[in-house]
RODO-281418 format. One record per residue (C-alpha): residue in three letters; x, y, z. Coordinates in steps of 0.2 Angstrom, whole numbers, plus 2048, in hexadecimal, padded with zeros to 3 digits. Last residue first. Layout:
BEGIN
ALAXYZ;...
//
This chain:
BEGIN
UNK7E77B5851;UNK7EF7C385B;UNK8017BE855;UNK7FC7C2843;UNK7F57D3848;UNK8067D7850;UNK8107D1841;UNK8057DC836;UNK8087EC841;UNK81B7E9842;UNK81B7E782F;UNK8127F782D;UNK81D801838;UNK82D7FA830;UNK82F807823;UNK82B81582F;UNK83A811839;UNK84581782B;UNK84D80B81F;UNK85F80E81A;UNK865809809;UNK877809803;UNK88280B7F3;UNK87380A7E8;UNK87880B7D5;UNK86980F7CA;UNK87181E7C1;UNK86682C7C7;UNK8588287BC;UNK8588167C3;UNK85781D7D5;UNK8488287D0;UNK83F81A7C8;UNK84180F7D8;UNK83D81D7E4;UNK82A8197E7;UNK82E8067E6;UNK83B8087F4;UNK82F8137FE;UNK8228057FE;UNK82B7FD80C;UNK81F801819;UNK81981281F;UNK81B822815;UNK81C83381C;UNK82F836817;UNK83A830809;UNK84C834808;UNK8578347F9;UNK86A8377FA;UNK87483B7EB;UNK88783C7EB;UNK88D84A7DF;UNK89D84E7E9;UNK89585E7EF;UNK8868557F6;UNK8768517ED;UNK8668507F8;UNK8558497F2;UNK84684B7FD;UNK8378407F9;UNK827843803;UNK819837805;UNK80883D80D;UNK7FC83B7FE;UNK80782D7F7;UNK802820804;UNK8078117FB;UNK800800800;
//
C-alpha cells in the first residue's frame, strides 16, 4: 500500500556529486518502489540503503495481528 498523499521525497547532492534520497511520511517498504525510477535515472548504482523506522511500522503491525490469532 502506497500512501502517496503524505509522502515526501527529498534529494540531496553534495559537493562531490554524491546523491542521497530520503523519503518521509510513508509507512512500510513502499518507499523503495516510490524511488526506483528516480534511482535508475540517477545511474542505478545504490551504494547503501538505510530504512527509517517508518518502513518497519507496517510490518510490526502485521506481526502483532498475526500473534493475536
